[in-house]
C-alpha positions in Angstrom: 141.7 101.0 97.3 138.9 99.2 99.2 139.5 96.6 101.9 138.9 93.4 100.0 137.6 91.3 102.9 135.3 94.0 104.3 134.0 94.8 100.8 133.3 91.2 99.8 131.7 90.5 103.2 129.4 93.6 103.0 128.2 92.9 99.4 127.7 89.2 100.1 125.7 90.0 103.1 123.5 92.4 101.2 123.1 89.8 98.4 121.9 87.1 100.9 119.6 89.4 102.8 117.9 90.8 99.7 118.1 87.6 97.6 119.9 89.7 94.9 122.6 88.1 92.6 126.1 89.3 93.6 126.8 90.6 90.1 123.8 92.9 90.3 125.1 94.5 93.4 128.5 95.0 91.8 126.9 96.6 88.9 124.9 98.9 91.2 128.1 100.0 93.0 129.8 100.6 89.7 127.0 103.0 88.6 127.2 104.8 91.9 131.0 105.3 91.6 130.6 106.5 88.1 127.9 109.0 89.2 130.0 110.3 92.1 133.1 110.7 89.8 131.1 112.6 87.2 129.6 114.8 89.9 133.0 115.6 91.4 135.4 115.6 88.5 133.4 115.2 85.2 131.5 117.4 82.8 127.9 117.6 82.0 127.0 115.2 79.2 129.9 112.9 79.8 129.4 109.1 79.8 131.5 107.7 82.7 131.8 104.0 83.4 133.4 102.4 86.4 134.8 98.8 86.6 135.1 97.4 90.1 137.2 94.3 90.8 135.6 92.5 93.8 138.7 90.4 94.4 141.1 93.3 95.2 138.8 96.3 95.2 140.6 98.0 92.3 138.5 100.6 90.4 139.0 101.5 86.8 137.2 104.5 85.3 136.7 105.2 81.6 134.9 107.8 79.5 132.8 106.6 76.6 132.3 108.5 73.3 130.1 107.2 70.5 131.6 107.3 67.0 129.3 109.3 64.6 129.6 110.0 60.9 129.5 113.8 61.1 127.7 117.0 62.0 126.0 119.6 59.8 126.4 123.3 59.8 123.8 123.7 62.5 125.6 121.2 64.8 123.1 118.3 64.3 124.4 114.7 63.8 124.3 113.2 60.4 124.4 109.6 59.2 123.3 106.5 61.0 123.3 106.7 64.8 124.4 104.0 67.3 121.5 102.2 69.0 122.0 104.0 72.2 121.8 107.4 70.5 118.7 106.3 68.6 117.1 105.5 72.0 118.2 108.9 73.4 116.8 110.7 70.3 113.4 108.9 70.7 113.3 109.8 74.4 114.1 113.4 73.8 111.5 113.6 71.1 108.9 112.0 73.3 109.7 114.3 76.2 109.5 117.4 74.0 106.0 116.3 72.7 104.8 115.7 76.3 106.0 119.2 77.3 104.2 120.8 74.3 101.3 118.3 74.4 101.9 117.5 70.7 101.0 114.3 68.9 103.8 112.3 67.2 104.2 113.3 63.5 103.2 110.8 60.9 105.6 109.6 58.3 106.3 112.2 55.7 105.0 115.1 57.8 107.2 117.6 59.6 110.9 117.3 60.1 112.7 114.2 61.4 113.9 114.4 65.0 117.5 115.5 65.2 120.2 115.3 67.9 122.8 117.9 68.6 126.5 117.0 68.5 128.1 116.9 71.9 131.9 116.8 72.2 131.4 115.1 75.6 129.6 112.1 74.3 130.3 112.0 70.5 133.4 111.8 68.4 133.5 112.2 64.6 134.6 109.2 62.6 137.5 111.1 61.1 138.8 112.0 64.5 138.2 108.6 65.9 140.2 106.9 63.2 143.2 109.1 64.0 143.2 107.2 67.4 142.2 103.8 66.1 141.9 103.2 62.3 139.6 100.2 63.0 136.8 102.2 64.5 133.6 102.6 62.6 130.3 104.5 63.1 128.5 103.1 66.1 131.6 101.9 67.9 132.6 103.2 71.3 135.8 105.1 71.9 137.0 104.2 75.3 139.4 106.6 77.1 140.9 105.6 80.5 140.5 108.2 83.2 142.6 108.9 86.3 141.2 106.9 89.2 140.0 109.1 92.0 137.9 107.9 95.0 138.2 111.1 97.1 134.7 112.4 96.6 133.1 115.4 98.3 130.0 115.2 100.5 127.6 116.0 97.6 129.2 113.4 95.3 129.2 110.8 98.1 125.5 111.6 98.7 124.8 111.2 95.0 126.5 107.8 95.1 124.5 106.7 98.1 121.2 107.7 96.4 122.2 105.8 93.2 122.9 102.7 95.2 119.7 102.8 97.2 117.6 103.5 94.1 119.3 100.8 92.0 119.1 98.2 94.8 115.4 98.8 95.1 114.9 98.4 91.3 117.0 95.2 91.2 115.2 93.8 94.3 111.9 94.4 92.5 113.1 92.8 89.3 114.3 89.7 91.2 111.0 89.4 93.1 109.0 89.9 89.9 111.0 87.3 87.9 110.8 84.8 90.7 107.0 85.0 91.2 106.3 85.4 87.4 107.7 81.9 87.0 105.3 80.7 89.6 102.1 81.9 87.8 99.7 79.0 87.8 101.3 77.4 90.9 100.1 77.1 94.5 102.0 78.9 97.3 101.6 79.0 101.1 101.1 82.3 102.8 100.0 84.0 106.0 97.3 86.6 106.3 99.1 89.8 107.1 96.4 92.4 107.2 93.0 93.4 105.9 92.1 96.7 104.3 88.4 96.8 103.7 87.5 93.8 101.5 91.1 93.3 100.4 93.3 90.7 102.1 97.1 91.1 102.1 99.1 87.9 102.4 102.7 87.5 103.5 104.5 85.3 100.9 108.0 85.7 102.3 109.8 88.1 99.9 106.7 90.1 99.0 103.0 90.4 99.8 100.2 88.9 97.8 96.8 90.4 97.2 93.5 88.5 97.5 90.7 90.5 96.1 87.0 89.8 97.1 86.0 87.9 94.0 88.9 85.4 94.6 88.0 84.8 98.3 86.2 81.8 99.6 83.1 82.9 101.6 83.8 80.0 104.0 87.3 81.2 104.8 87.9 83.3 107.9 90.9 85.5 107.0 92.3 86.1 110.5 95.6 87.8 110.8 98.3 85.1 111.2 96.2 82.4 109.6 98.0 80.3 107.0 96.4 79.2 103.7 97.4 77.9 100.3 96.7 80.2 97.4 96.7 79.8 93.6 99.0 82.4 92.0 96.6 84.0 89.4 98.8 86.7 87.9 102.0 88.7 88.7 102.0 92.3 87.5 104.7 95.0 87.5 103.6 98.4 88.9 105.3 101.6 89.9 105.3 100.4 93.5 106.8 97.1 92.6 105.4 93.6 91.7 101.9 92.7 92.7 101.1 89.0 93.1 97.4 88.4 92.6 96.1 85.3 94.5 93.0 83.2 94.3 91.2 80.7 96.6 88.4 80.1 94.1 90.2 79.0 91.0 89.5 75.4 90.0 93.1 74.7 89.4 93.8 75.2 93.1 91.9 71.9 93.7 94.0 70.2 91.0 97.3 71.4 92.6 96.2 70.4 96.1 95.4 66.9 95.0 98.7 66.8 93.1 100.5 67.5 96.5 98.5 64.8 98.3 98.3 62.0 95.6 101.6 60.5 94.4 99.8 58.7 91.5 99.0 62.1 89.9 102.6 63.2 90.1 103.8 60.0 88.5 101.2 60.2 85.8 99.3 57.0 86.5 96.2 58.9 87.5 95.0 62.0 85.6 92.5 64.6 86.6 90.5 65.1 83.3 88.2 67.9 84.5 87.0 70.0 87.4 83.6 71.8 87.9 83.6 74.0 90.9 81.3 76.3 92.8 83.9 77.7 95.2 83.3 77.3 98.9 80.3 75.0 98.3 80.9 71.9 96.1 83.2 70.6 93.4 83.1 67.6 91.1 86.3 66.1 89.8 86.6 63.6 86.9 89.6 61.3 87.2 91.1 58.6 84.9 93.6 55.8 85.5 96.3 55.3 82.8 97.5 52.1 84.4 95.6 48.9 84.8 94.9 47.9 88.4 95.1 51.5 89.7 91.9 52.8 91.2 91.7 56.5 90.2 88.9 57.3 92.7 90.6 55.4 95.5 93.9 57.1 94.8 92.3 60.6 95.4 90.2 59.5 98.4 93.1 57.7 100.1 93.1 55.3 103.0 90.1 56.0 105.2 89.6 59.2 103.1 92.7 60.9 104.5 93.8 62.4 101.2 90.5 64.0 100.1 89.8 65.1 103.7 93.1 67.0 103.7 92.0 68.9 100.6 88.6 69.5 102.0 90.1 70.9 105.2 92.4 73.2 103.2 89.3 74.5 101.3 87.4 75.2 104.6 85.0 72.3 104.3 84.1 72.5 100.5 82.4 69.3 99.5 84.2 67.3 96.8 82.7 64.6 94.5 85.2 62.4 92.8 83.9 60.5 89.8 85.4 58.3 87.1 85.9 59.9 83.7 84.9 58.0 80.6 85.1 58.7 76.9 81.7 57.2 76.6 79.3 60.1 77.0 76.4 58.1 78.4 78.6 56.5 81.1 80.3 59.8 81.9 77.0 61.7 82.4 75.7 58.9 84.6 78.9 59.1 86.7 78.8 62.9 86.9 75.4 62.8 88.6 76.8 60.9 91.5 76.0 60.5 94.4 72.6 59.9 92.7 72.1 56.5 91.0 71.0 56.9 87.4 68.7 54.4 85.8 69.4 55.3 82.2 70.9 58.1 80.1 69.5 58.9 76.7 71.2 61.1 74.1 68.6 63.5 72.7 70.9 65.5 70.4 74.5 64.5 69.8 75.3 67.7 67.9 74.0 70.0 70.6 75.2 67.7 73.4 71.8 67.4 75.0 71.0 64.3 77.1 68.2 63.0 79.3 69.0 61.2 82.6 66.3 59.0 84.1 66.4 58.3 87.8 64.1 56.6 90.3 61.8 58.7 92.3 63.8 58.3 95.5 67.0 59.5 93.6 65.4 62.5 91.9 66.1 65.1 94.6 69.6 63.7 95.0 70.3 64.0 91.3 69.1 67.6 91.1 70.8 68.6 94.3 70.1 71.6 96.6 69.0 74.5 94.4 69.9 72.4 91.3 73.6 72.3 92.2 74.3 68.6 91.5 72.9 68.6 88.0 74.4 72.0 87.3 77.9 70.8 88.3 77.4 67.6 86.3 76.6 69.7 83.2 79.6 71.9 83.7 81.9 68.9 84.2 80.7 66.9 81.1 80.0 69.8 78.8 76.5 68.4 78.2 73.0 69.9 78.7 71.4 67.4 81.1 67.7 67.0 81.7 66.7 64.9 84.7 63.4 63.0 84.8 61.7 60.8 87.4 58.5 58.9 86.9 56.4 61.7 88.4 58.2 64.9 87.3 61.0 66.2 85.3 63.4 69.2 85.4 65.5 70.7 82.7 69.0 72.1 83.1 67.7 75.2 81.4 65.7 75.9 84.6 68.9 75.9 86.7 71.0 79.0 86.8 74.3 78.3 85.0 77.4 79.8 86.8 81.0 80.0 85.4 82.2 77.3 82.9 83.9 74.2 84.0 87.6 73.6 83.8 88.3 71.4 80.7 91.0 68.9 80.5 93.2 71.4 78.5 92.8 74.0 81.2 93.6 71.6 84.0 96.8 70.6 82.2 97.8 74.2 81.3 100.8 75.7 83.1 
């Protein structure tokens, strides 16, 4: 019999420290007790289960046998098998193929995989019904065992190993589930270390990984420095969950503005699209759903405090905020901001090709450094844009096109 207070205190402390549900720890301890009992008092092949009452520390041990239809002359099971035995049979067959490096047999070729009858884990239907007439194939025959907790050194070591291993597995599952739900969200983390081009980030319960392609070239990833990251993907590996982070994803900007602008959270202002060249410049199209609410002013904030907060978080990346319009001519003109556009002509509606005319003193501003402004405008609007001044003209075809813009659907996607 365990000391109730000490037992509850110990497992609750572990649960709090590891962030693991209490029932998972109880389940782990039950597996360890069953493994120790089988090691000390059981037989090979037995299925032992332990039930632990956390209120009074009482332990109940049982042996499980699966009811099967019968066995043939060679000792192989016949008839339908319980699901657990089907899984065991598939595992045994897979292991044997791996050992002999054989390919799985196709339907109709070779013999079906069979399983040997074991008196330690199987009971024939005829024998089971002598104990309980209601039992049928697939049921479990549960037999109570004498409770013993006086385990030898080897059995106790086995129990310890089971607990350590299972707790690690459960902890990994908890962390994976927690961060998997946060995919597409933004999280704050501290740079922990650098290994070559890789940056490892302390996220609290686990570490995140920032690969080179997801890093901002303007960031200085010093150890101990705090940043906000977009959770790109969470993957399960043999070493535990891996949280892949990004500082270049366009949705990072969307989320940062969502934190700073209450109008976005309430739904009165909507970000319709984002075109980004990470670390350099971004364009954001915004739209107001409520009359009297200035969408651009909402994102800029009083004296520019809101947009400046986002710019600082992105290490100085420039951000143009323009008003979205369902009128293509108006939207294209807005997208070329800060340049003032004299006129926009639709050259091909089907191919989404437009011509923007600007005055000579606005031409270089409309094109931008190395064509960046017109390139981002094209990405944001989804239109091919040619810019023309009275003396010269330039086509968007002459500007190298980077990654595609974030559409409205992508911005909204979770």
